[in-house]
N, C-alpha and C positions, 0 to 999 in steps of 0.2 A: 515766178519770183524766185530770186536766189538770196540765200542767207549765208554769210561767211562766219564761221566759228573759229575764234583764235583761242587756243588752249595748248598747254604742253602735252596733254594726253589726248589721243584721238578718240578714246572711249567716251569722253565727255561730249564730243561732237555727235557721236552715234546716239547718245541719249537724247540730245537736242533734236536730232533728225527724227527719232521715233515719236517724240511728243508733237513736233510740228506736223509730221505726216498724218498723224491721227486726226488733226484738225483741218489740215489743208494739204491734200494729197499732191497737188501740183507744185508745191514748194520744194526747191532743191537746197540742201544744206551741204556746204563744202567746208573743209577744215584746213587750217595751217597752224604751225606751231610757234611762230614768232610774229611780232608786229611788222618786221621788215618783209617777211613773206606775204603778210596781209596787204601791205602797200603795193607790192608787185602785182598781186592778184587783183586788187581793186583797180589798178591802172589798166590791166589787161581785160578785165571783165566789168565794163561800165554798167551792165544790167544788174549788178548786185544791189539789192534794195536795203539790206540791213546787215549789221555786224554785231556779233555777240563776242565780247571780250571777257574771258574767264581769268580772274586774277586771285592770287593768294599771297598774303603778306603778313608775317608775324602771327600766324595762326588764324587770321581773319580771312574769310573767303567772300568774294563779291563777284557778281556778274553785271556787266554794263552792256546795254543794248543801244546801239546807235542806228538810226534810220536815216537813209538818204532821201 
């Protein structure tokens, strides 16, 4: 299974990858820094099963997980 992490900082994706790998070693986490790059990656890699979108706005932080 593949998970795509969208965040401006690659370190956030590395944290997600570490947590996911501890629970499910066969899962692959990839990273992109913009929604546009994510759309290109999703178009090219149809086997991506979930997307994690990390967003911060006006001091509020939120993570959104989308599953295909």
